[in-house]
C-alpha positions in Angstrom: 24.8 -60.4 62.4 22.2 -58.7 64.4 22.7 -55.4 63.0 22.2 -56.9 59.6 19.2 -58.6 60.3 17.6 -55.7 62.0 18.5 -53.4 59.2 17.2 -56.1 56.7 14.0 -56.3 58.7 13.4 -52.5 58.5 14.4 -51.9 55.1 11.6 -50.8 52.7 13.5 -51.0 49.5 13.4 -54.7 48.4 16.7 -54.6 46.5 18.5 -53.3 49.6 16.5 -55.6 51.9 17.3 -58.8 49.9 21.0 -57.6 49.7 21.2 -57.5 53.3 19.5 -60.8 53.8 22.2 -62.5 51.3 25.1 -60.8 53.3 23.7 -62.3 56.5 23.4 -65.9 54.8 26.9 -65.5 53.6 28.1 -64.5 57.1 26.2 -67.8 58.6 27.8 -70.0 55.8 31.4 -68.5 56.4 31.0 -68.4 60.4 29.0 -71.5 61.2 29.1 -74.0 58.3 27.7 -76.8 60.6 24.1 -76.2 61.8 22.9 -79.0 64.1 19.1 -79.5 63.6 18.5 -82.6 65.8 19.5 -83.7 69.2 18.4 -86.9 70.6 17.1 -87.1 74.2 16.5 -90.7 74.9 15.0 -91.3 78.5 14.2 -94.4 79.6 13.1 -95.9 82.8 12.2 -99.4 83.7 11.5 -101.7 86.6 12.7 -105.3 87.4 9.1 -106.3 86.6 9.3 -105.4 83.0 10.4 -107.8 80.5 11.2 -106.4 77.0 13.6 -106.6 74.1 15.9 -103.2 74.1 17.3 -102.8 70.7 20.7 -101.0 69.8 19.1 -98.2 67.9 17.2 -97.3 71.2 13.8 -97.2 69.2 10.9 -98.5 71.7 9.4 -101.6 70.3 7.3 -102.8 72.7 5.3 -105.5 71.1 6.8 -108.2 73.4 6.8 -106.2 76.5 5.1 -107.8 79.5 5.0 -107.0 83.1 5.6 -110.0 85.6 
C-alpha cells in the first residue's frame, strides 16, 4: 500500500497516477472493508453534591442539574 501511494504521489502522468490510486483504493476495499470513523470517549465526573438526571444515551442534559 505504501509503495502504491508513494508511486502515485510522485507520478507525473495523470493516467498512471489515477490507475495507481484506483489500485490503492481497491486494495483498501478488499483488505479493510470496515473503516471506523467515530469512537466515543465519554468521560464523566460527579460529586455527591451534584444532582442531575443521567440518561441512557449518555448525552449531557444539564437543564435540571443543581448543587446542594
